[in-house]
N, C-alpha and C positions, 0 to 999 in steps of 0.2 A: 357370214363370217364362215370358214372353212373349218374342220376340226381334222385333225391329224393324230391317228392310232398307233399303226401301223406301217410298216413301210417292206413289200414286198419285191421281191426279184423278178423282171418280163417277164420270165418265163413260167414264175408261179401265181401270177397278178390274176388270170381270170380266175382260176379256182380258187384261190385266197377272197378274193373280192366275191363269187356267191356264197360262198360258207358265210362272211360276214352278214349279208345281206338273208341267205336263211336265218342266220341267229336271231337280227332282228325284227322279219318278220312272223317269229313265235311272239313276241311282245306284244301287250294290251295294246291296241290301238289308242285308249283313254291317256297312258302311259305315257306313250310318244309324243302324240300329240301334245301332251303335259309339256316334257323333255322339250320339244322342239320352240316351243314358245319360251321357257324357261330359257333357254341356250340365245336365243332373240333378243329376249329383253333384258337378260344380263348387261348387255354393253351398253345400256342406259341405266345402268342404275348409282355409276358413280362412285360406288366403293364396296370393297367384299363383304362388308356389313350388310351392306343392302341388299347384295344379289344375293349373301345365303340364308336371311328372312325371304324373300320373296321365293326361294326354293323350299325354305319351311313352309310356310304356306301355300306351295304348290301341292306338297307331299298331303298336309294336312286333309289340301280340299281331297284328294285323291280316295283318302283314307274313305270318304262316304260316299263313292261312285256307287251304282249299284254293282258293277261289276266286282269292284274290290268287297263288298258286303256279302258277293253271294260268295266267297273266298272265304270272307270271316265266317261266314255260316257254317259252311266246311266245319273249317278249321275247329271251330266250336263245339263239334259235334266228334270228333277223333284228330283231335291237334296231335297226335304223334303220327298216324298215317300222312297225312298232307303235309309234317316236317320234315319226315323221310326222304316223302316222293320230289320237294322241290331241293332238298341236299343233292338227290343223285341227278338232277336235272342243273342244277350250278354244276356239280363235277361232268356231266356232263358236255356244260357250255364252255366253263374254262378248258376241256382238253382240246378242245378245237382251235 
């Protein structure tokens, strides 16, 4: 399965490709593994409804992973600090 989200001119390809790779590398490995599995299995689902149900199940599973629970523990201590950091990270990621 291929996934095309951006097209770059030849002279910009290497630079843009490295930026995409750098962005992906900042993500949690467990979330990347789950996303890859969901995309691979979505072709086998037979319907959009079934594929979305599988995606919801994956998200629910991730919520209880130790990585996410550690983040949630920090969030519970100081919700404003974590959300402000995440907003800045999102803005930086979107700007790329």
